[in-house]
C-alpha positions as CSV (number, residue, x, y, z in Angstrom):
1,M,-54.3,-2.8,10.2
2,D,-53.4,-6.1,9.6
3,G,-51.3,-8.3,7.1
4,H,-51.6,-11.5,5.6
5,L,-48.5,-13.8,4.9
6,D,-48.9,-15.2,1.5
7,G,-45.9,-16.6,0.6
8,D,-43.3,-14.5,0.8
9,V,-44.7,-11.3,0.8
10,V,-47.6,-10.0,3.3
11,H,-51.0,-8.8,1.7
12,V,-52.5,-5.5,3.0
13,G,-56.0,-4.7,2.2
14,Q,-58.6,-1.7,3.6
15,D,-56.5,1.8,2.5
16,A,-53.6,0.2,2.4
17,R,-52.5,1.4,-1.0
18,Q,-53.1,5.3,-0.3
19,R,-51.3,4.8,3.3
20,F,-48.1,2.8,2.4
21,H,-47.8,3.0,-1.2
22,D,-49.1,6.1,-2.6
23,S,-47.8,8.4,0.3
24,R,-44.7,6.5,1.6
25,G,-43.3,4.2,-1.2
26,Y,-44.0,0.8,0.6
27,G,-45.1,-2.3,-1.6
28,Y,-46.6,-2.8,-4.6
29,P,-49.9,-2.6,-5.4
30,L,-52.5,-4.9,-6.4
31,G,-55.8,-3.5,-7.3
32,G,-58.1,-1.2,-5.6
33,N,-56.7,-0.4,-1.9
34,D,-54.6,-3.2,-1.6
35,V,-50.9,-3.8,-1.5
36,A,-48.2,-6.8,-1.3
37,L,-45.3,-5.9,0.9
38,S,-42.0,-7.5,1.0
39,R,-41.1,-9.6,4.2
40,V,-38.8,-6.4,4.9
41,E,-41.2,-3.8,4.4
42,A,-44.0,-5.9,6.7
43,A,-41.2,-5.9,9.2
44,H,-40.2,-2.3,8.9
45,L,-43.9,-1.1,9.2
46,L,-44.7,-3.6,12.3
47,Y,-41.5,-2.1,14.0
48,R,-42.8,1.6,13.4
49,G,-46.3,0.7,14.5
50,D,-48.0,1.4,11.2
51,L,-48.9,-1.8,10.8
52,D,-50.6,-3.9,13.7
53,S,-49.9,-7.4,13.0
54,V,-49.5,-10.0,10.4
55,D,-51.3,-13.4,10.9
56,G,-51.7,-12.0,14.5
57,M,-47.9,-11.5,14.9
58,G,-46.4,-8.1,16.1
59,F,-42.7,-7.2,15.4
60,R,-40.9,-9.7,17.8
61,E,-42.9,-12.5,16.5
62,F,-42.7,-11.7,12.9
63,V,-38.7,-11.3,13.0
64,R,-38.3,-14.6,15.5
65,D,-40.6,-16.5,12.9
66,A,-38.1,-15.3,9.5
67,T,-35.8,-18.6,8.9
68,D,-33.7,-16.7,6.0
69,A,-30.4,-16.0,7.4
70,S,-30.2,-13.1,5.3
71,F,-33.6,-11.3,6.8
72,M,-32.0,-9.8,9.8
73,P,-29.0,-8.0,7.5
74,R,-31.7,-6.9,5.1
75,F,-34.1,-5.4,7.7
76,L,-31.4,-3.0,9.1
77,V,-30.1,-1.8,6.2
78,Y,-33.6,-1.3,4.8
79,A,-34.6,0.4,8.1
80,D,-31.4,2.4,8.2
81,L,-32.1,3.9,4.8
82,R,-35.7,4.6,5.7
83,E,-34.0,6.7,8.6
84,R,-31.6,8.7,6.3
85,G,-34.7,9.6,4.0
86,F,-34.8,7.2,1.3
87,Y,-37.6,5.2,-0.2
88,L,-36.6,1.8,-1.6
89,S,-37.8,-1.4,-3.3
90,P,-37.2,-4.4,-3.2
91,A,-35.4,-5.6,-6.3
92,R,-38.4,-8.0,-7.8
93,G,-38.8,-7.7,-11.3
94,D,-42.8,-7.2,-11.4
95,W,-42.5,-4.8,-8.6
96,L,-39.9,-2.2,-10.5
97,K,-41.4,0.3,-12.6
98,R,-39.2,1.9,-15.4
99,L,-36.4,0.1,-14.2
100,D,-34.5,-3.1,-14.9
101,P,-34.0,-5.5,-11.8
102,G,-30.1,-6.7,-11.3
103,D,-29.1,-9.1,-8.7
104,E,-29.5,-6.3,-6.0
105,D,-31.3,-6.6,-2.9
106,F,-32.7,-3.1,-3.0
107,V,-33.2,0.0,-5.5
108,V,-32.7,3.1,-3.5
109,Y,-34.4,6.1,-5.2
110,P,-32.9,9.9,-5.2
111,R,-34.3,11.7,-2.4
112,G,-37.9,13.3,-3.5
113,S,-38.9,10.6,-5.7
114,G,-39.9,7.2,-5.4
115,P,-41.5,3.7,-7.0
116,G,-42.2,5.3,-10.7
117,A,-39.7,7.8,-10.9
118,G,-37.7,5.8,-13.1
119,E,-34.5,6.3,-11.7
120,A,-32.3,4.4,-9.3
121,L,-29.7,5.9,-7.0
122,Y,-28.4,3.2,-5.6
123,R,-28.5,-0.8,-5.9
124,V,-27.5,-2.0,-2.9
125,N,-26.6,-5.8,-1.9
126,V,-26.8,-6.9,1.7
127,I,-24.5,-9.0,3.2
128,G,-23.2,-10.0,6.8
129,E,-19.6,-9.7,8.1
130,R,-18.8,-13.2,7.8
131,E,-20.1,-14.0,4.4
132,S,-18.1,-13.8,1.4
133,T,-19.1,-12.3,-2.4
134,P,-17.5,-13.2,-5.4
135,A,-15.6,-10.5,-7.1
136,T,-18.0,-10.7,-10.2
137,A,-20.7,-10.0,-8.0
138,L,-19.4,-6.0,-7.9
139,G,-18.5,-3.5,-9.8
140,D,-22.2,-1.7,-10.2
141,G,-23.7,-1.0,-7.3
142,V,-22.9,-0.6,-3.1
143,L,-22.2,-3.5,-0.6
144,A,-23.7,-3.0,2.5
145,V,-22.0,-5.0,4.9
146,V,-23.7,-5.4,8.4
147,D,-20.9,-6.3,11.4
148,E,-21.9,-8.6,14.4
149,E,-23.1,-5.4,16.4
150,S,-25.3,-4.7,13.7
151,E,-23.5,-1.7,12.4
152,I,-23.4,-1.1,8.4
153,T,-20.9,0.0,6.5
154,Y,-21.6,1.1,2.7
155,L,-19.1,0.3,0.1
156,D,-19.4,1.9,-3.7
157,T,-17.9,-0.5,-6.1
158,D,-17.8,0.5,-10.0
159,R,-15.3,-0.5,-12.6
160,P,-13.3,2.5,-13.5
161,D,-11.2,3.9,-16.9
162,I,-8.0,4.0,-15.6
163,A,-6.0,6.5,-17.7
164,G,-3.1,8.6,-17.0
165,N,-0.6,11.1,-19.6
166,A,2.8,9.3,-18.7
167,D,3.7,8.2,-22.4
168,V,7.9,7.7,-23.0
169,E,9.5,6.5,-25.4
170,L,11.2,3.7,-24.9
171,P,15.1,2.6,-25.6
172,E,16.5,-0.6,-27.2
173,G,18.4,-3.0,-26.2
174,V,20.0,-1.1,-22.9
175,D,22.8,-3.2,-20.9
176,T,21.4,-5.4,-18.5
177,D,22.0,-8.1,-15.5
178,L,19.6,-10.3,-14.4
179,L,19.8,-10.6,-10.7
180,A,18.7,-13.4,-8.0
181,D,15.4,-11.4,-7.7
182,R,15.8,-8.2,-9.6
183,A,18.0,-6.7,-12.4
184,T,20.5,-3.6,-13.2
185,C,20.7,-2.2,-16.0
186,W,23.9,-0.2,-17.2
187,N,24.0,3.4,-18.4
188,P,20.4,3.5,-19.3
189,P,19.4,6.5,-20.8
190,E,18.2,9.5,-18.4
191,R,14.8,9.5,-19.7
192,L,14.1,5.6,-19.1
193,Y,14.1,7.2,-15.2
194,H,13.5,10.5,-15.1
195,E,10.4,10.3,-17.6
196,G,9.2,7.0,-17.3
197,F,10.2,6.4,-13.9
198,Y,11.3,2.9,-13.9
199,G,13.6,1.6,-11.8
200,T,15.7,3.1,-8.7
201,P,19.1,4.9,-9.7
202,L,21.3,2.6,-7.8
203,S,23.2,5.5,-5.8
204,G,19.9,7.0,-4.8
205,R,17.5,9.1,-6.0
206,D,19.0,12.6,-6.1
207,A,22.4,11.3,-7.2
208,D,24.1,11.3,-10.6
209,F,23.9,7.7,-11.4
210,D,25.1,5.1,-14.3
211,A,22.8,2.3,-13.2
212,L,19.0,1.9,-12.5
213,Q,17.7,-1.5,-10.2
214,L,14.7,-2.8,-11.9
215,S,12.2,-4.8,-9.9
216,L,11.4,-8.5,-11.9
217,V,8.1,-7.2,-13.3
218,E,9.7,-3.7,-14.7
219,A,12.7,-5.8,-16.4
220,A,10.0,-8.1,-18.3
221,Y,8.1,-5.7,-19.2
222,L,11.0,-3.8,-20.5
223,A,13.1,-6.6,-21.8
224,T,9.7,-7.9,-23.5
225,R,9.5,-4.5,-25.6
226,G,13.0,-4.9,-26.7
227,A,14.1,-1.7,-24.1
228,L,16.9,-4.4,-22.4
229,D,19.5,-6.9,-23.7
230,A,17.9,-9.3,-21.4
231,D,16.0,-12.3,-22.9
232,P,12.5,-11.7,-22.1
233,E,11.4,-15.5,-21.0
234,T,14.4,-15.8,-18.6
235,V,13.6,-12.5,-16.8
236,C,9.7,-14.2,-16.8
237,E,11.0,-17.7,-15.7
238,R,13.2,-16.2,-12.7
239,G,10.1,-14.0,-11.7
240,R,8.3,-17.0,-11.3
241,E,11.0,-18.8,-9.4
242,V,10.4,-16.1,-6.8
243,E,6.8,-15.2,-6.7
244,G,5.2,-18.0,-8.5
245,E,2.1,-17.9,-10.5
246,R,1.4,-14.5,-8.7
247,F,4.5,-13.6,-10.9
248,D,2.3,-13.4,-14.3
249,R,-1.0,-11.8,-13.1
250,R,1.1,-8.7,-11.6
251,L,2.9,-8.6,-15.2
252,Q,-0.3,-8.6,-17.0
253,A,-1.5,-5.6,-14.8
254,Y,1.7,-3.6,-14.7
255,A,2.1,-4.1,-18.8
256,E,-1.9,-2.7,-18.8
257,L,-1.4,0.1,-16.2
258,R,1.5,1.3,-18.7
259,E,-0.3,0.8,-22.0
260,R,-2.8,2.7,-20.4
261,N,0.1,5.6,-19.7
262,V,-0.3,5.2,-15.8
263,V,3.4,4.7,-14.1
264,P,3.0,1.9,-11.4
265,K,5.2,2.0,-8.5
266,T,5.1,-0.8,-5.7
267,G,2.6,-0.6,-3.4
268,F,4.4,-2.7,-0.6
269,K,4.5,0.2,1.9
270,F,0.5,0.1,1.7
271,G,0.1,-3.7,1.7
272,A,-0.8,-3.6,-2.3
273,D,1.1,-4.4,-5.7
274,F,1.2,-1.3,-6.5
275,R,0.7,2.4,-6.3
276,T,-0.1,4.4,-9.4
277,Y,0.8,8.0,-10.8
278,A,-2.0,9.2,-13.8
279,E,-0.2,12.8,-13.9
280,F,3.0,12.2,-14.7
281,E,5.8,14.7,-16.1
282,T,9.1,14.1,-14.5
283,V,10.6,12.3,-11.2
284,D,11.5,16.0,-10.3
285,D,8.1,17.1,-10.6
286,F,5.4,14.3,-9.7
287,G,2.2,14.3,-7.4
288,H,0.7,12.2,-5.4
289,S,-0.3,8.8,-6.2
290,E,-4.0,8.1,-6.7
291,L,-4.5,4.2,-6.4
292,L,-3.6,1.5,-4.8
293,V,-4.1,-1.8,-7.0
294,R,-4.2,-5.3,-5.4
295,V,-4.1,-7.8,-8.5
296,L,-6.3,-10.8,-7.8
297,P,-6.9,-13.8,-10.1
298,E,-10.1,-14.8,-12.0
299,G,-13.2,-16.3,-9.4
300,H,-11.5,-14.6,-6.7
301,T,-13.8,-14.1,-3.3
302,F,-14.1,-11.3,-1.1
303,V,-14.3,-11.6,2.6
304,P,-15.9,-8.1,4.0
305,R,-13.4,-7.7,6.3
306,D,-10.6,-7.8,4.1
307,L,-12.2,-5.5,1.7
308,S,-12.9,-2.8,4.6
309,L,-9.3,-3.3,5.7
310,D,-8.3,-2.1,1.8
311,V,-10.4,0.5,1.6
312,R,-9.9,1.8,5.0
313,L,-6.0,1.8,4.4
314,A,-6.1,3.2,1.0
315,N,-8.6,6.2,2.7
316,G,-6.0,6.6,5.2
317,V,-3.5,7.9,2.8
318,R,-5.7,9.2,0.4
319,K,-5.6,7.1,-2.3
320,E,-8.4,5.0,-4.0
321,M,-8.8,1.3,-3.7
322,V,-8.6,-0.8,-7.2
323,F,-8.8,-4.1,-7.3
324,A,-7.2,-5.8,-10.6
325,I,-9.0,-9.1,-11.4
326,V,-6.7,-10.9,-13.7
327,G,-8.6,-13.8,-16.1
328,E,-8.2,-15.6,-19.4
329,D,-10.0,-13.0,-21.4
330,G,-8.0,-9.7,-20.0
331,I,-8.4,-7.5,-16.7
332,E,-11.4,-6.2,-14.9
333,W,-10.9,-3.3,-12.9
334,L,-13.0,-2.7,-9.9
335,R,-13.0,0.0,-7.6
336,V,-14.4,0.0,-4.0
337,G,-14.5,3.1,-1.6
338,R,-16.3,3.8,1.4
339,L,-20.0,5.2,1.4
340,T,-22.1,7.8,3.2
341,P,-25.9,7.7,1.8
């Protein structure tokens, strides 16, 4: 059985509809027994020996003739998902039945179903390890990264609804000294630390104390809400002197996490901005932090290697990796994790 290349699709006749589309989910029916195949689908059929040639080209010549740099990564992902037992379609608007296309490369159907089922299990975008991807392209599907050795890493991305139970009543006007790169508040009410997990006791977590060391982000948040007797703008200016423009983004993310009743603490040990606790009662009884949060500016573009590193680290310490994308209109939360299809 032979195919004919017509623009970016391959036309196949004879009994192609029954052999390829109806029984195995390849391509798009054209009428009668003919089907249209994407180049990736045609390459897979050539590779398997189910298609003899396309305009006289076998698999080797067909692949070599491809001028699109993204062709081989997409072929490798397509072939891998097929080998895992999935049917999938190129995300072409006129080819999808009962599904709306997005910006993805492939729509993957649940096992046991295929084109026409009206249900997508995954929506997959494919990139090579040296490509970059904007944060705005993530959050509603799977990113398949093909490395230089043709290994594939699948990253599941979504927009989480972050919320917790840490709701503590803040005090008013606690005596505070602003230092070079932090603040100290004196004789704070016990609930500020024990119930709100603000700061670190000057004398250590388990000792009696009369002072708390606060990070500049914590101090700015508390000062803005009247909990400290420090001037909020003075604290924020000190933060900008120490951290530059990054400070305002971190403060905005910190404030939103607190407003969602989630406790953020420094994520320095994990290479992140914050680690967070959603379920928090007191400092004497709290569990494992669930998230690592990295704060990024609007318009940020991810390099796959950095994404893989962040996700691997978070998984290694039993946490999920979340990015806070801070823009003029607020924060978009992006969660990224490893996926085994």
